[in-house]
C-alpha positions as CSV (number, residue, x, y, z in Angstrom):
1,A,-20.8,-8.9,-2.8
2,L,-20.4,-5.2,-3.9
3,G,-23.3,-5.0,-6.4
4,V,-23.3,-3.1,-9.6
5,E,-23.2,0.2,-7.8
6,G,-20.2,-0.8,-5.8
7,Q,-18.3,-2.0,-8.9
8,I,-19.1,1.2,-10.7
9,R,-17.7,3.2,-7.8
10,L,-14.5,1.1,-7.9
11,L,-14.2,1.6,-11.7
12,N,-14.5,5.3,-11.3
13,S,-11.9,5.5,-8.6
14,Q,-8.2,6.2,-8.6
15,A,-5.8,4.7,-6.0
16,A,-2.2,5.4,-5.4
17,V,-0.1,2.4,-4.2
18,V,3.1,3.9,-2.7
19,G,5.7,1.1,-2.7
20,A,5.4,-1.9,-5.1
21,G,7.3,-4.5,-3.0
22,G,5.9,-7.0,-0.6
23,L,2.9,-5.1,0.6
24,G,2.2,-3.0,-2.4
25,G,2.5,-5.9,-4.9
26,Y,-0.4,-7.8,-3.2
27,V,-2.5,-4.6,-3.0
28,V,-2.0,-3.9,-6.7
29,E,-2.9,-7.5,-7.6
30,I,-6.1,-7.5,-5.6
31,L,-7.3,-4.0,-6.6
32,A,-6.7,-4.8,-10.3
33,R,-8.8,-8.0,-9.9
34,L,-11.5,-6.0,-8.0
35,G,-11.7,-3.5,-10.8
36,V,-10.4,-0.3,-9.4
37,G,-10.3,1.9,-12.5
38,T,-7.0,3.7,-12.1
39,L,-3.9,2.5,-10.2
40,V,-1.0,4.8,-9.7
41,V,2.0,2.7,-8.7
42,I,4.8,4.7,-7.1
43,D,8.2,3.1,-6.5
44,G,11.8,4.2,-7.4
45,E,13.4,0.8,-6.7
46,S,14.2,-2.1,-9.0
47,F,13.8,-5.8,-8.2
48,A,16.7,-7.4,-6.3
49,E,17.5,-11.0,-5.5
50,D,16.3,-10.7,-1.9
51,N,12.8,-9.7,-3.1
52,L,12.2,-13.2,-4.6
53,N,10.8,-14.6,-1.3
54,R,7.8,-12.3,-1.0
55,Q,7.3,-9.8,-3.8
56,L,4.5,-11.0,-6.1
57,F,5.8,-9.4,-9.3
58,C,9.5,-10.4,-8.8
59,R,10.6,-13.4,-10.8
60,E,14.2,-14.4,-11.5
61,R,13.9,-12.9,-14.9
62,D,12.7,-9.6,-13.5
63,L,15.8,-8.8,-11.4
64,G,17.0,-5.3,-12.2
65,R,13.6,-4.2,-13.5
66,M,11.8,-1.3,-12.0
67,K,9.1,-2.4,-9.5
68,A,6.6,0.2,-10.6
69,A,6.8,-1.0,-14.2
70,G,6.4,-4.6,-13.3
71,A,3.4,-4.0,-11.1
72,A,1.7,-1.8,-13.7
73,E,2.3,-4.4,-16.4
74,R,0.8,-7.2,-14.3
75,A,-2.3,-5.1,-13.4
76,G,-2.9,-4.5,-17.1
77,E,-2.6,-8.2,-17.9
78,V,-5.0,-9.1,-15.1
79,N,-7.7,-6.6,-16.0
80,S,-7.5,-4.6,-19.3
81,A,-10.2,-2.2,-17.9
82,V,-7.7,-1.0,-15.4
83,A,-5.5,2.0,-16.2
84,A,-2.2,1.2,-14.5
85,I,0.2,4.1,-14.3
86,A,3.9,3.4,-13.3
87,R,5.8,6.2,-11.5
88,A,9.3,5.0,-11.2
89,E,10.4,7.5,-8.5
90,F,10.4,7.8,-4.7
91,L,7.7,9.8,-3.1
92,G,9.0,12.7,-1.2
93,R,8.0,16.2,0.1
94,R,8.6,17.9,-3.2
95,N,6.7,15.5,-5.5
96,A,4.0,14.0,-3.2
97,S,1.3,16.4,-4.2
98,R,2.0,15.7,-7.9
99,L,2.1,12.0,-7.5
100,L,-1.0,11.8,-5.4
101,A,-3.0,14.3,-7.5
102,K,-6.6,13.2,-8.4
103,C,-6.3,10.1,-6.2
104,D,-9.2,9.1,-4.0
105,V,-7.1,7.0,-1.6
106,A,-3.4,6.3,-0.9
107,I,-2.0,3.0,0.2
108,D,1.2,2.7,2.3
109,G,3.4,-0.1,1.0
110,L,6.6,1.5,2.3
111,D,9.4,0.1,4.6
112,R,10.9,3.3,5.9
113,I,9.4,5.3,8.8
114,D,10.3,8.7,7.5
115,A,8.9,8.0,4.1
116,R,5.7,6.8,5.7
117,L,5.4,10.1,7.7
118,V,5.9,12.1,4.5
119,L,3.2,10.1,2.8
120,A,0.8,10.5,5.7
121,R,1.2,14.2,5.9
122,A,0.8,14.6,2.1
123,A,-2.4,12.5,2.1
124,S,-3.8,14.6,5.0
125,R,-2.9,17.8,3.2
126,L,-4.6,16.7,0.0
127,G,-7.7,15.5,1.9
128,I,-7.5,11.8,1.0
129,P,-7.6,8.7,3.3
130,L,-4.4,6.7,3.8
131,V,-4.5,2.9,4.3
132,H,-1.5,2.1,6.4
133,G,0.2,-1.3,6.6
134,A,3.5,-2.4,8.2
135,L,5.1,-5.7,9.1
136,G,8.1,-7.4,10.6
137,G,8.6,-11.1,10.8
138,F,5.2,-12.7,11.5
139,L,3.8,-9.4,13.0
140,G,1.8,-6.9,11.1
141,E,-0.5,-3.9,11.5
142,V,-3.2,-2.2,9.4
143,S,-5.1,1.1,10.0
144,T,-7.0,3.6,7.9
145,L,-6.2,7.3,8.5
146,F,-8.6,10.0,7.4
147,P,-7.6,13.6,7.0
148,G,-7.3,15.4,10.3
149,A,-6.6,12.2,12.3
150,A,-3.5,12.0,14.5
151,G,-1.9,9.9,11.8
152,L,1.3,8.0,11.8
153,D,3.0,10.6,14.1
154,F,1.0,9.0,16.8
155,L,2.6,5.6,16.1
156,Y,6.1,6.6,15.0
157,G,6.7,10.1,16.4
158,R,8.7,12.0,13.8
159,G,11.1,9.2,12.9
160,T,14.7,8.6,14.0
161,G,16.6,9.5,10.9
162,R,16.3,10.2,7.2
163,K,16.2,6.5,6.4
164,A,14.9,5.0,9.6
165,R,13.8,1.4,8.9
166,G,10.7,-0.4,10.2
167,A,10.6,-3.6,12.1
168,E,11.2,-5.7,9.0
169,A,14.8,-4.5,9.0
170,V,15.3,-6.5,12.3
171,L,12.7,-9.3,12.1
172,G,12.9,-10.0,8.4
173,T,10.0,-10.5,6.0
174,P,8.8,-14.1,5.6
175,S,6.5,-14.8,2.6
176,P,3.1,-15.1,4.3
177,T,3.1,-11.8,6.2
178,P,2.9,-9.3,3.3
179,A,0.2,-11.4,1.7
180,V,-2.0,-11.2,4.8
181,V,-1.3,-7.6,5.5
182,G,-1.7,-6.6,1.9
183,A,-5.0,-8.4,1.6
184,L,-6.3,-6.6,4.7
185,Q,-5.2,-3.2,3.2
186,A,-7.1,-4.0,0.0
187,V,-10.2,-4.6,2.0
188,E,-9.8,-1.2,3.7
189,V,-9.4,0.4,0.2
190,V,-12.7,-1.2,-0.9
191,K,-14.5,0.2,2.2
192,V,-13.1,3.7,1.6
193,L,-14.0,3.7,-2.1
194,T,-17.4,2.1,-1.9
195,G,-18.6,3.4,1.4
196,R,-19.5,-0.1,2.5
197,G,-18.4,-1.7,5.8
198,T,-16.6,0.0,8.7
199,P,-13.0,1.1,8.0
200,L,-10.3,0.8,10.7
201,Q,-10.7,4.5,11.4
202,G,-9.1,5.4,14.8
203,R,-8.2,1.8,15.3
204,L,-5.1,-0.3,14.7
205,L,-5.5,-4.0,13.8
206,Y,-2.4,-5.8,15.1
207,L,-1.5,-9.3,13.8
208,E,0.6,-11.9,15.5
209,L,0.5,-14.6,12.8
210,G,2.9,-16.9,14.7
211,K,0.4,-17.1,17.5
212,G,-2.8,-16.8,15.4
213,I,-3.8,-13.7,17.2
214,F,-5.5,-10.6,15.8
215,S,-6.0,-7.8,18.3
216,E,-7.2,-4.2,18.1
């Protein structure tokens, strides 16, 4: 599907997955299997019992383990050609440039609005695309933001507090939704890194899985 040239581009690429929970876990899994050469997994949380319903790398024996470490280990087991780097810390204004350094694309696997805004601004400042994904219940959204675009401020404003939560805090996170949204984010990453296909640039793909509706 991608050809030798496409696979070489993936192998020579570096992607930062920010958040290794429901969304980020599926993105890491797919990108490792696709052969993205370097995956930087950024997450300061550890696995908790309420992650078991949806987070790919969370098993009962993993409770208490750092999510970044679990995701990086899994990526290495799936594809030994992938360099998986675990960063067990939260991305913020002070460390964003360091954590995203040398990356060709950033992937939003976060669940807090303010953290997403920090990530979007950092990616734009560094000149790298951001693949945004969010969900709540059986609803989801995906978009690809290139430097200079209106970005997530257009969707969220500037947040409503230091730890403003997204829709999942109200609607919950059933198992299928992060799998679908994460897979769509991975497709966007492939488009960005290989130059093939048409990214969701300037567009927001909105999913209503309960009704079987995808709209733009």
